[in-house]
C-alpha positions as CSV (number, residue, x, y, z in Angstrom):
1,M,43.0,-40.4,-159.7
2,T,45.8,-38.7,-157.8
3,P,47.5,-35.6,-159.3
4,T,50.6,-37.6,-160.0
5,E,48.6,-40.3,-161.8
6,R,46.8,-37.5,-163.8
7,R,50.1,-35.9,-164.8
8,E,51.5,-39.3,-165.9
9,A,48.4,-39.8,-168.0
10,E,48.8,-36.3,-169.5
11,I,52.4,-36.9,-170.5
12,E,51.4,-40.2,-172.1
13,I,48.7,-38.4,-174.1
14,I,51.2,-35.7,-175.2
15,R,53.6,-38.4,-176.2
16,Q,51.0,-40.1,-178.4
17,K,49.3,-37.0,-179.9
18,K,52.4,-34.6,-180.0
19,Q,50.1,-31.6,-179.2
20,V,47.0,-31.4,-177.0
21,T,44.7,-28.5,-176.1
22,Y,44.0,-27.5,-172.5
23,S,40.3,-28.0,-173.3
24,Y,41.0,-31.6,-174.2
25,F,42.7,-32.2,-170.8
26,M,40.0,-30.3,-169.0
27,Q,37.3,-32.6,-170.5
28,E,39.3,-35.8,-170.3
29,F,40.2,-35.4,-166.6
30,G,37.3,-33.2,-165.4
31,V,39.6,-30.5,-164.1
32,S,39.9,-26.7,-164.4
33,R,42.0,-24.8,-166.8
34,E,44.1,-23.7,-163.8
35,T,44.8,-27.3,-162.8
36,V,45.9,-28.1,-166.4
37,R,48.2,-25.0,-166.3
38,N,49.7,-26.1,-163.0
39,D,50.2,-29.7,-164.3
40,T,51.9,-28.3,-167.4
41,I,54.3,-26.2,-165.4
42,K,55.2,-29.2,-163.2
43,L,55.6,-31.4,-166.3
44,M,57.8,-28.8,-168.1
45,C,60.4,-29.3,-165.3
46,S,60.9,-32.9,-166.3
47,Y,59.9,-33.2,-169.9
48,P,60.8,-31.4,-173.2
49,I,57.3,-29.9,-173.6
50,E,56.2,-26.3,-174.1
51,T,52.9,-24.3,-174.1
52,V,51.4,-22.9,-177.2
53,R,49.0,-20.1,-177.7
54,G,45.9,-20.7,-179.8
55,R,42.5,-19.6,-180.8
56,Y,40.8,-22.4,-178.9
57,G,42.6,-21.9,-175.6
58,G,46.1,-23.1,-176.5
59,G,47.7,-26.2,-175.2
60,V,50.9,-28.1,-174.8
61,R,53.2,-29.9,-177.2
62,I,56.5,-31.7,-177.4
63,C,59.3,-29.1,-178.1
64,P,60.5,-29.1,-181.7
65,G,63.4,-31.5,-182.2
66,Y,62.5,-33.7,-179.3
67,T,60.6,-36.9,-178.9
68,L,59.1,-38.6,-175.8
69,G,59.7,-42.3,-175.6
70,P,57.6,-44.6,-173.5
71,L,57.5,-43.8,-169.8
72,P,59.8,-46.1,-167.8
73,K,58.0,-48.6,-165.6
74,P,58.8,-48.2,-161.9
75,K,60.9,-51.1,-160.5
76,A,59.2,-52.9,-157.7
77,K,61.1,-53.0,-154.4
78,T,61.2,-56.2,-152.5
79,F,63.1,-57.6,-149.5
80,N,66.1,-59.7,-150.2
81,P,66.1,-63.3,-148.7
82,E,68.3,-62.2,-145.7
83,Q,66.0,-59.2,-144.9
84,L,62.9,-61.4,-145.2
85,A,64.3,-64.1,-142.9
86,L,65.0,-61.5,-140.2
87,I,61.6,-59.9,-140.5
88,L,59.9,-63.3,-140.2
89,E,62.0,-64.0,-137.1
90,L,61.1,-60.7,-135.5
91,G,57.4,-61.3,-136.3
92,A,57.3,-64.8,-134.8
93,P,56.3,-63.7,-131.3
94,L,53.5,-61.5,-132.4
95,T,49.8,-62.4,-131.8
96,G,46.4,-61.0,-132.4
97,H,46.0,-57.6,-134.0
98,K,49.8,-57.0,-134.2
99,L,50.2,-60.3,-136.1
100,D,47.4,-59.2,-138.5
101,V,49.2,-55.8,-139.1
102,F,52.5,-57.6,-139.5
103,N,51.1,-60.0,-142.1
104,S,49.5,-57.2,-144.0
105,I,52.9,-55.5,-144.2
106,L,54.4,-58.6,-145.6
107,S,51.7,-59.2,-148.1
108,D,52.2,-55.6,-149.4
109,F,56.0,-55.6,-149.6
110,A,57.4,-59.2,-149.5
111,P,57.7,-61.3,-152.7
């Protein structure tokens, strides 16, 4: 899991539970307290969340008066028909390994 994926998972957990301890995140993701703190700082720049002090290590919660709706789904980018036609035309003379690489690019990005 990348740090970005972990932070997305953390914000989803905060959205669902409203308040979560650092210990919970440490156990859930197998990371250190410092990693959770750093993640929280980065998330605070984009979401209405705040840290709270507590007997069991404190944690993070949604700021009073705010709610977190579902995270938006990223829109997939694809080539438009004109772009795809040009790319196929440019790839026509390719052979061997270059053709394989070209086809892998198309399979990753083309509809």
